[in-house]
C-alpha positions in Angstrom: 7.1 -8.2 12.9 5.2 -6.0 15.4 5.2 -1.8 15.0 3.6 0.3 17.4 0.3 1.8 16.6 1.7 5.6 17.7 4.7 7.1 16.9 6.0 10.1 18.0 8.0 11.6 15.0 8.5 15.3 13.2 5.4 16.8 10.9 6.6 19.1 8.3 3.2 20.2 8.0 3.0 21.6 11.4 6.9 21.8 11.7 7.0 20.0 15.2 7.0 16.6 16.7 3.6 14.9 17.6 2.5 11.3 18.2 1.1 9.9 15.4 -1.4 7.3 14.6 0.3 4.2 12.2 -2.2 2.2 9.8 -1.4 0.1 7.0 -2.0 1.0 3.3 -4.9 -1.0 1.8 -5.3 -1.2 -1.9 -8.7 0.3 -3.3 -11.4 -1.4 -5.1 -10.5 -1.8 -8.5 -12.8 -0.1 -11.3 -13.4 -1.8 -14.5 -14.4 1.2 -16.0 -10.6 2.5 -15.4 -8.9 3.0 -18.7 -6.2 0.5 -17.8 -8.7 -2.1 -16.7 -10.3 -1.8 -20.0 -7.5 -1.8 -21.9 -6.4 -5.2 -20.2 -9.5 -6.3 -21.3 -9.7 -5.6 -25.0 -6.2 -7.0 -25.0 -7.2 -10.2 -24.0 -10.4 -10.7 -25.6 -10.4 -12.6 -28.7 -7.7 -14.9 -30.1 -3.9 -14.4 -29.4 -3.8 -15.8 -25.9 -3.2 -14.7 -22.6 -1.6 -10.9 -22.7 0.5 -11.1 -19.9 2.2 -14.8 -19.5 0.6 -16.3 -16.3 3.3 -17.0 -13.7 3.8 -20.6 -12.9 5.0 -19.8 -9.0 5.4 -16.3 -7.5 8.7 -15.1 -7.5 8.8 -13.5 -4.0 7.5 -14.8 -0.9 6.5 -11.6 0.8 4.9 -8.5 0.2 5.9 -4.9 0.6 3.7 -3.5 3.5 3.7 0.1 3.6 2.6 1.8 6.9 0.6 5.2 6.8 1.3 7.9 9.6 -1.2 10.4 10.3 -0.7 13.7 12.4 -3.7 14.0 14.8 -3.3 18.0 14.5 -3.1 18.7 11.1 -5.0 15.4 10.0 -2.1 15.2 7.3 -1.1 11.6 6.4 2.3 10.3 5.2 3.3 7.4 3.4 6.2 5.3 4.6 8.8 3.5 2.6 7.4 0.1 2.6 9.3 -2.6 4.2 9.2 -6.2 3.0 8.0 -8.9 5.4 5.6 -11.7 5.8 3.4 -9.7 8.4 3.5 -6.5 9.9 1.3 -6.4 13.3 0.2 -3.2 15.2 0.6 -3.8 18.8 -0.4 -1.0 21.4 
């Protein structure tokens, strides 16, 4: 699916319509020192097998893409509800 790089949209912080830049959400780098990572590693180590069952095949064929809109005036970013599709392309 194609999506424009800029969208004219209402900014609740500025309280007016502005042309907002569109980008895609990308997950950050995972930290091994995070409590969830440490807990998961502890559950997996030793005897007793895998904590969660390893899936033979993924249930879904698509991922949810989350567009992020940024107001150029106040620099506030807004997450938009994710759209389930194979590929999201930003066009000029």
